[in-house]
Backbone bond lengths (Angstrom), bond angles and torsions (degrees), N, CA, C in turn:
res aa  C-N    CA-C-N  psi(-1)  N-CA   C-N-CA  omega(-1)  CA-C   N-CA-C  phi
1 M - - - 1.496 - - 1.519 110.95 -
2 K 1.269 114.33 135.16 1.510 124.42 -176.86 1.523 109.67 -74.95
3 N 1.343 116.18 133.61 1.454 123.42 177.03 1.576 109.36 -83.45
4 L 1.300 116.12 110.04 1.444 123.84 -179.19 1.513 114.90 -90.08
5 S 1.308 117.24 -7.35 1.468 122.17 -173.66 1.538 111.17 -63.50
6 P 1.335 122.59 -44.33 1.498 118.75 -177.37 1.547 110.90 -62.11
7 G 1.294 118.23 -39.16 1.506 117.98 178.49 1.455 113.85 -64.79
8 S 1.381 116.85 -44.55 1.494 118.86 -179.26 1.499 110.76 -69.76
9 N 1.368 116.20 -34.83 1.458 118.09 174.81 1.554 113.50 -61.92
10 R 1.306 115.01 -43.03 1.458 121.71 -178.02 1.569 108.93 -64.77
11 R 1.346 117.12 -42.49 1.464 121.74 -179.56 1.566 108.81 -66.08
12 Y 1.334 114.37 -39.16 1.512 116.31 -178.40 1.474 110.20 -67.61
13 L 1.373 117.84 -42.16 1.468 120.26 177.81 1.534 112.66 -64.88
14 E 1.323 119.26 -36.91 1.481 121.58 171.97 1.486 112.84 -59.42
15 F 1.367 115.11 -42.15 1.407 121.64 179.09 1.501 113.01 -61.06
16 I 1.330 115.42 -46.17 1.496 122.29 179.07 1.510 110.77 -65.32
17 S 1.321 116.53 -41.60 1.507 120.42 -177.64 1.564 111.30 -66.59
18 A 1.295 117.02 -22.16 1.463 119.75 178.30 1.517 112.71 -69.76
19 F 1.324 118.80 -19.42 1.440 122.43 -176.13 1.561 110.44 -62.61
20 D 1.331 117.58 -39.05 1.457 121.78 -172.98 1.497 114.57 -101.33
21 N 1.338 116.43 8.05 1.470 119.81 -178.81 1.515 109.97 -79.76
22 K 1.292 118.02 115.03 1.464 122.00 -177.72 1.538 111.47 -100.29
23 E 1.334 119.84 2.41 1.425 123.20 -175.24 1.532 113.75 -104.58
24 V 1.291 119.47 28.24 1.471 120.85 -175.29 1.534 108.84 -62.29
25 G 1.331 118.22 -50.58 1.428 122.13 172.91 1.506 120.29 84.53
26 R 1.315 112.74 164.12 1.488 123.56 -176.30 1.532 112.11 -65.92
27 K 1.332 117.33 -35.21 1.437 117.62 -176.04 1.568 112.71 -67.53
28 R 1.290 116.66 -37.97 1.479 120.38 177.35 1.537 109.03 -65.91
29 L 1.339 116.87 -43.08 1.473 119.49 179.22 1.524 110.34 -62.10
30 E 1.297 115.60 -42.49 1.489 118.70 -178.91 1.571 109.60 -65.17
31 K 1.306 115.20 -39.98 1.456 121.27 178.47 1.559 110.75 -54.77
32 V 1.276 116.62 -43.55 1.492 123.18 -174.19 1.521 110.91 -80.26
33 T 1.350 117.35 -32.14 1.459 119.85 -173.88 1.520 114.98 -91.02
34 S 1.323 117.16 -19.54 1.436 120.93 -178.19 1.552 112.39 -89.00
35 S 1.336 117.20 150.31 1.404 122.00 -177.91 1.548 109.78 -71.21
36 K 1.313 116.05 148.05 1.472 120.95 -179.15 1.524 108.03 -128.27
37 S 1.327 114.87 157.95 1.385 120.79 178.25 1.541 107.78 -126.31
38 E 1.374 116.93 135.09 1.444 122.23 178.04 1.509 108.10 -145.08
39 N 1.311 116.46 128.52 1.458 121.92 -178.11 1.538 113.01 50.29
40 N 1.295 114.82 49.75 1.491 123.04 177.35 1.565 110.73 58.60
41 R 1.258 117.58 30.30 1.504 122.65 174.67 1.525 107.80 -132.05
42 N 1.352 114.00 137.11 1.435 120.43 -174.96 1.564 107.33 -99.23
43 Y 1.301 114.85 141.82 1.462 122.07 177.50 1.536 106.17 -127.50
44 K 1.317 115.66 124.44 1.436 120.32 -176.44 1.519 109.57 -76.19
45 G 1.347 114.55 153.13 1.434 119.85 -179.15 1.489 108.12 -77.22
46 F 1.326 114.52 173.77 1.484 120.79 -178.50 1.525 109.28 -93.99
47 N 1.332 116.58 133.23 1.429 122.71 177.59 1.498 108.38 -101.68
48 F 1.339 119.78 110.12 1.441 124.82 -176.82 1.523 114.66 -68.32
49 F 1.316 116.00 -11.42 1.486 119.11 176.71 1.514 110.63 -101.15
50 S 1.264 119.43 0.30 1.484 121.93 173.45 1.491 112.22 -87.90
51 A 1.284 116.57 126.92 1.486 124.48 -175.70 1.523 107.82 -57.11
52 D 1.335 118.85 -41.67 1.471 121.97 -177.62 1.521 111.22 -63.28
53 D 1.356 114.63 -52.43 1.454 118.31 -178.98 1.542 113.10 -62.95
54 L 1.317 116.25 -37.61 1.479 120.20 178.64 1.493 111.44 -69.05
55 T 1.308 119.09 -32.26 1.446 121.27 177.88 1.550 109.90 -68.09
56 I 1.307 114.26 -40.77 1.526 120.26 176.96 1.510 109.80 -62.17
57 L 1.308 117.17 -47.86 1.479 119.68 -176.54 1.532 110.32 -67.76
58 M 1.290 119.54 -40.22 1.475 121.65 177.79 1.540 110.30 -65.46
59 A 1.315 117.39 -30.15 1.461 120.35 178.33 1.482 111.28 -67.80
60 I 1.359 117.77 -46.05 1.476 117.63 -176.82 1.534 113.58 -78.09
61 V 1.303 119.55 -11.41 1.483 119.63 176.97 1.542 113.32 -91.36
62 R 1.298 116.22 6.25 1.470 120.68 179.30 1.564 109.45 -61.66
63 G 1.284 114.96 146.71 1.474 124.24 -174.10 1.538 112.70 -56.47
64 E 1.330 114.62 -46.10 1.471 117.15 -175.93 1.566 110.79 -65.29
65 F 1.303 118.07 -27.16 1.466 119.47 177.12 1.524 111.68 -79.34
66 N 1.336 116.73 -28.85 1.469 119.89 171.30 1.508 114.53 -59.80
67 I 1.314 116.41 -38.87 1.396 120.78 -177.70 1.503 113.72 -83.61
68 N 1.342 117.83 -48.90 1.466 122.72 -173.12 1.548 112.27 -102.76
69 G 1.359 118.30 -7.94 1.435 120.17 -174.55 1.478 109.71 78.96
70 F 1.379 117.85 175.85 1.435 121.48 179.37 1.514 109.79 -136.37
71 R 1.291 115.34 156.64 1.473 122.11 177.28 1.512 109.12 -121.71
72 N 1.301 116.48 169.42 1.429 124.31 175.99 1.517 110.71 -50.13
73 K 1.283 115.30 -47.48 1.485 122.78 -179.83 1.541 112.94 -57.56
74 N 1.375 118.44 -39.65 1.421 121.28 177.82 1.529 112.43 -63.92
75 L 1.344 115.45 -42.79 1.486 119.41 -179.71 1.543 109.96 -69.54
76 Q 1.329 117.30 -33.51 1.459 119.28 178.43 1.536 109.36 -59.04
77 K 1.310 118.24 -48.19 1.468 124.22 -179.36 1.484 109.52 -63.72
78 L 1.278 117.98 -43.07 1.486 122.43 -175.00 1.504 114.04 -72.37
79 L 1.375 116.10 -43.81 1.448 119.97 -173.39 1.544 113.76 -98.55
80 G 1.344 116.35 -18.86 1.438 119.76 -178.09 1.510 117.10 79.92
81 F 1.336 115.54 18.59 1.481 121.00 178.43 1.463 109.19 -93.61
82 N 1.355 117.59 160.21 1.464 121.54 172.18 1.518 110.49 -74.62
83 G 1.335 114.57 170.99 1.503 119.88 -178.34 1.472 115.13 -64.24
84 G 1.333 118.52 -35.62 1.451 123.46 -179.56 1.527 109.88 -65.76
85 K 1.347 117.84 -44.93 1.444 121.74 -177.66 1.511 107.24 -66.91
86 I 1.316 120.54 -39.25 1.436 122.65 179.65 1.521 110.87 -64.83
87 S 1.366 116.99 -40.35 1.455 118.93 177.30 1.472 113.04 -62.13
88 R 1.339 119.36 -41.26 1.446 122.12 175.31 1.557 112.09 -63.92
89 L 1.336 115.75 -35.86 1.461 121.97 -179.54 1.564 107.93 -68.53
90 I 1.307 116.64 -40.24 1.456 120.21 -176.72 1.568 107.85 -69.27
91 K 1.321 115.96 -38.70 1.455 119.96 175.91 1.559 111.33 -61.42
92 R 1.294 115.65 -42.05 1.490 120.79 178.52 1.497 110.84 -65.38
93 L 1.357 118.74 -39.32 1.436 120.53 176.78 1.535 112.09 -69.12
94 R 1.310 117.72 -33.32 1.482 120.17 177.25 1.546 110.69 -70.55
95 V 1.335 116.22 -42.86 1.498 117.89 -179.06 1.504 112.18 -61.01
96 H 1.368 114.98 -34.44 1.476 118.96 -178.28 1.548 110.95 -85.99
97 G 1.324 119.00 0.18 1.418 121.11 172.05 1.551 112.49 83.60
98 L 1.353 119.67 11.85 1.439 120.95 -179.00 1.525 113.26 -80.76
99 I 1.328 116.86 -25.65 1.459 119.39 -177.38 1.525 109.27 -137.61
100 K 1.349 117.15 160.43 1.434 121.39 177.43 1.547 107.04 -135.32
101 K 1.295 115.41 152.93 1.472 119.38 179.51 1.504 109.48 -90.08
102 A 1.380 115.28 138.34 1.485 117.80 174.11 1.465 109.42 -76.38
103 T 1.299 117.07 136.57 1.487 122.05 -178.43 1.480 110.69 -63.01
104 G 1.333 115.83 131.13 1.447 123.49 172.37 1.552 112.90 77.63
105 S 1.302 117.14 18.70 1.461 117.55 179.09 1.526 107.98 -147.35
106 Y 1.330 116.26 -179.36 1.441 121.68 176.33 1.511 112.40 -104.49
107 K 1.322 115.91 17.09 1.458 123.39 -178.74 1.499 111.60 -91.28
108 Y 1.364 114.36 150.34 1.458 121.61 178.57 1.524 106.19 -127.98
109 Y 1.357 115.21 152.23 1.426 122.15 179.88 1.531 107.49 -133.86
110 L 1.313 116.07 148.93 1.471 119.85 171.08 1.480 110.66 -64.48
111 T 1.345 117.09 140.03 1.478 120.15 170.39 1.523 109.62 -78.53
112 K 1.290 116.11 170.07 1.455 119.73 175.81 1.514 109.82 -61.93
113 I 1.291 117.77 -42.48 1.471 122.01 178.57 1.533 109.77 -62.72
114 G 1.279 116.26 -38.83 1.518 122.22 -179.67 1.488 109.00 -62.86
115 K 1.370 116.48 -49.48 1.438 119.34 -177.93 1.544 111.11 -61.51
116 E 1.357 115.32 -48.62 1.424 118.19 -177.09 1.542 111.91 -61.77
117 T 1.350 117.51 -43.75 1.398 121.30 -179.16 1.497 113.99 -62.41
118 I 1.352 117.69 -47.57 1.420 120.66 -179.59 1.529 111.12 -65.62
119 I 1.307 118.74 -36.63 1.495 119.32 178.87 1.481 112.91 -69.82
120 V 1.342 117.89 -38.42 1.460 121.56 178.98 1.505 109.42 -67.03
121 V 1.308 117.39 -42.63 1.482 121.92 179.74 1.567 108.44 -59.48
122 Q 1.303 117.32 -48.27 1.430 120.46 178.51 1.485 113.00 -61.58
123 K 1.323 119.35 -38.86 1.434 124.87 176.49 1.489 110.52 -59.31
124 I 1.357 117.17 -49.98 1.416 124.48 -177.65 1.525 109.57 -60.36
125 K 1.313 115.67 -45.37 1.469 118.95 178.85 1.510 112.70 -60.87
126 E 1.358 116.27 -48.35 1.445 120.09 -177.44 1.487 116.71 -72.08
127 L 1.376 116.11 -36.80 1.503 119.83 -173.42 1.481 112.51 -95.35
128 V 1.325 119.92 -22.07 1.495 120.69 -175.70 1.494 111.77 -114.50
129 L 1.325 118.16 -56.30 1.460 121.35 -172.12 1.496 112.18 -71.01
130 V 1.311 118.00 -50.78 1.514 120.07 -176.28 1.501 111.24 -63.60
131 P 1.330 120.74 -45.85 1.447 119.44 177.46 1.531 115.77 -61.37
132 A 1.374 114.33 -32.99 1.439 120.42 179.72 1.536 112.20 -63.98
133 Y 1.272 117.05 -29.19 1.494 123.22 -179.56 1.535 111.57 -91.40
134 C 1.329 116.95 -4.73 1.509 117.93 -179.74 1.528 112.08 -86.08
135 Y 1.320 117.16 -11.49 1.503 118.53 -178.60 1.474 113.51 -92.07
């Protein structure tokens, strides 16, 4: 039986280390928010002020997915979308570099850039935007 603990521990430590990273930068944000084209197909960027996009991003950053990865089926249950829509969403996340596919399985994991970007966006929303509208 293969020992999966070192891999899950490494992913968890990467996830935690992304909390204090202040050097994410404008280039990464632009990479995620701008439209991309792959194989003559366009994929729109993610809008961090859109409730739909934010729901999707918050779903994939969940702790259990960080350790075990997620599959199409997991997102179907969580988001309530059909399998085809989730497949298109997964492709969009991959094209923008937020997730990667585990070799030889149907599981996906957040990339380091994906973790950092989603965490920074959530921090900005909670620490800057929401308090600004409370006054």
